[in-house]
N, C-alpha and C positions, 0 to 999 in steps of 0.2 A: 744244509739238508742235513737230517737226523740220520745217523749210522742205519738204524734197524729199516728205514725209510728206504735209503739207497739200498741196503743190501736184499732187501726182498724185489725191489725195484729190476735189479741187474742180476736175479736169478731168475725171474720170471722170465725176461727177455731173452736168457741165455738160452734157457729151457727152450724157448718158441724156436730158437734160431737152431737148436742141433734137431727137435721133432720135427721141423716142418719144411727145412731147409729155403729155398727163395720161391717158397707156395705164395702167390696173391689170392688164396683165402683162407679162412679158419675154420677148421671143422669142429672146435668145440669153444670153450671160454679163455682158454688158456688160463684162468682164474679158478684155482682149487675152493669148493666151499669151506669157508673159513669153518674153525670150529664154534666161534662166538655166532650164530643168524639167530636171531627170534625167533621162535618158531611160528607165526602170525608172517613174516616175511618169507619164510620158505614156501608155506601155503600160498600165499599171494601169489608168485611167482611162478608157481605151476599151473599153467593156464589149460592142464588136461585135469584137472582134480580142482573145478572151480567150486565145484556143489557143497560135497559131501562132506569133506574134511573142513573146510571153512566154517560152516554150520555146527561142525561139533566139537569148532573148538568155538567157538562164538557162544554156543548154548552153557557153555561152564559157566561163562560170566555173566548171565542172564538177570543173575540177583545183585551184581555190583551193577552191571549198566541200568539198572532201577535206580539204584541208590544212587548212582551220580545225576540220574536224570532229575530224581526227587531234589537232590541238592541245587541243580542248578535252576529248578522252579522257584526254589522256597527263599535261596540267598540271593545267588548270580544277576538274577532279573532285578533285583529292589537294588538298593542306593545305599551309601555311606555308610554307619557300624555293621548292616547286616551283610552288605556285600563283601567286608575285611572278613569277616566271618565265616563266609564263602569260602572265601579266597585260602582263609589259615586249614579250613576244613579239605578242602581241593587237595593238600599237600599232604595229607595223610596217605594218598595214593601211589604217592611219588617213586616208591620202595617197590613197586608192583612194576616191573616190564612188561607184563603181558597184556596190562591194561594202558599200554600207550597208545596204539592204535584206537584205540575205545575212546579215552578221552581227546584225541586229534578229531575224531567223528563227532562225538555229543559236543565238545565244544567249539568248533572250528567256526560254528556260523555265528558266536556270538560276538560281543562289541570287541576292541582292540585290547583293553584293558584285560579281558578274560585268556583272549588269546595269547597275551604276550606269557599272563600267568604263566599258563601250562607249557608254553617253551620254555620260559625260564625255569622250571619245575623239572622238567628233563634236562636242560642242560645242567642243572646244578649236580645231578646225580652222580658228573665223572664218572658216566661207566660206559662199556662198549656200546651196552642195548641202549642206552638213552642217544649217544651220537650216531649211532646207525637208525635210531627212528628221528634224528633231524637230518639225516642224511635222505629217509624216504620220502620224508614231507616235503625237503628241499625240491623236489623230485617229480612226486605225484599230486599233492595238492591242488586240486584244480583254481584256490583264488591266489591269484597274483602278490599280494600282498603276505599271506601265509610262506609261500614258498622263498619272499626272500627274508622274511623274519627268520625261518627256517636254517637257510642258508648263511645269513649274518650271524647265526649262535655257532652252527657248524664251523667257519671257518674261524671264531674267535676260541673252539675246542682244539683245531687243528693248530691254531699258533701257539697256544699252551702247553700243546704235546711236541715241539719245536719241528714241526710241519709235517708229523705222522698220521695217516689215516687210518680207522679202523679198516681191518681187510673186508670186512663185510660191506662195507660201503662200495670199496671196489669191484666187490663182486656184484653189485647191486647193477651198478653203471655197466661194470660188462656185458651181465644178461641183457639189459634193455637195449646197448647199442647193439648187440646181434641178433636182436629181435626187427630191429629196424622201425619196429612201432613211431611213425610219425609225431604221437602227440609227445614221445618222451626222447626223441632222439634229439633234438637241437639241446633240450635243457641238459641231457645227459650230457654232451658235449660241452656245453658250458662249464658246469662244477667239475668234468675234468682239468678243465683248464685252468678255475678258480681256487683250485685243490694241488694242481701241481701232480698228477695221478697218473705217471707217464707209464705205468704197467697196461693203461688201457690204449695205450698208442697205437697198437696193429688194430685192434677195433676202430677206431676212426679214422683210421686210413682206408678200412674196408668201408666204411659207412659214408664214407664222402661220396661215394659214388653208387646208383642204385641201378636197377633196370630187369628187364626180362624178356624172354621171348616166348613163341608159342608153348603150347603142351606138348612133350615128345611123344605123347601115343595119338598126334592128331595126326590124319590122313589125306592126303591130297594137296592141290595150293590152296593157297589162302587168298588168292587172284591174280586176276592176268590183266596184260594191255598191250592190244593188238594198234600195231599204225600200218595198213598196208591199203591196195588196190585190188581191187573185184573187178574180174573178168570173165564176161559170159562167152561161151563156146556151144556150137552143137556137137553131143556126145552122142548123139545113137539118133537115126532115119526110119521112121516107119513107114514103109509103103503104105499107100491104100491105091487099089486097084477097082477101076470101073469099065463099064463097056465105051471102047474106044478113049479109055482118059486114065491118065497113071497119075501119083503125085505121092508127095510125102508128109509125113507128120513128124517135126523136128524136134528133140528132147532138150531143150537147153538147159546148161546145166554154168556153175559158175567155180574160177578160181581165184585163191585169193594170195596175194603174194604180197612180201612186205617182211615184218620181223614183229617177232611174239615175245614179249616179256611175261614172265610166271615169276610169281611171287611165292614162295614156297615157307617162307618164315619171317618174323620181324621184329626189331631187340629196339628198345626204347631204352634211351640210358638219361638216371636226373643227375643233375651233379647241385649237390646241397652244399650251399654256403655255410648255412648253419651248423655245418661239422666241420668243413674245411679251416674257417677262420679260428676256431677253438683249437684245433690241429696245427697250424702255423704257429701259434703262439706256445704253446706248451712244446713241441717239438724244438723251436727256436731256442728257448730256455733248457731245455734238458742237454741238446749238442753244443750248446755254446756258442754260436753265432743265426744270423737272422737268416731261415728260410727264403724268405721271398727272395732275395738276391739268387738261389739257386731255380728259381722258376720253373717249380714243378708242373704247377696247374693240377688237375686232376688228372695226370697221367701216373695211373697207379703201378707201371712198370719201374717208373724213377723213383714211387714214395717207395715200394717195398725193396729196391737195392738199396737205395741209403739208410732204411731201417736196420736188414740185415749185415750190411756191410761198413757202416758208419754209428749207427746210434746204439746197437748192440756191443761193441767193444770198447764203445766210450762210457755207457754206462759201467761196465764188465771191468774196466780200467780203475775207476772212480772207487769203486766198490774196493778193489783191492788197495789202492792208495789209503783209502778209509782205514781200512785192517790194519795198515803197518802205521799210519799213526796214533792208532788208539792201542798197540802196543800189543 
């Protein structure tokens, strides 16, 4: 594992331990927004500003989008020499990182040759923006083929960099894991495992179990169950008097005896194996032994104890050893 990657992982985890103690919840990402993060990624992650900023950002590239669509129509829908000319012209846009999401959107539904050329072009830039774009595509593309191809290229880039993963990718994964969006939760966990991103282990621990209860402002019971027996009795007598006669009109009431079960709140717990399986693999590699032998299951208390008491000190010690070896 590269020294820079290990140092970043250990620093993040030690800071988390000092800040939150044995807390079983994460109040924020624990991963600071990196200096290198394309503006389009920042806007995509802002759920509260879906319209204005995104539209403003995209409107600045309308002319380029028209050029790319014209290039696609004239050259890339053709074959032979015309297609090769189109692919060559497409590479002229490789040096503009702001265009990467536009390239994925416009050419993402073309045939495999064109899509592969776009992904190769982004990969060959050997830049943080290119790697982050591949990470975004591997997580968010609708087409499984595109996600797989983007992931393969990203993995190759990480291997070239001796295991170092761009912090922008770590930030995106942490963000999606914290959101618990079912569209991305399993994919993000799998990516963290494949790229050995130990910084998001606390997010995986939290993400493997989901659930919730009734709104806090709810008043009254959600329901009730009565198991009992009703007994009738005379609760009142009304005398009725007539000539040479007297009688009574009884009032019959009912008393219930038994047990009443009041349901005031309810909690649904979801166990997410798509998160736990990558967590087990990643955690085992990080700690140096098979976590399956510990039989944590989905017990969050055990997971958090392991995280703070074993994993954080282990990564810190490994980082100290790496610094000593490096002189």
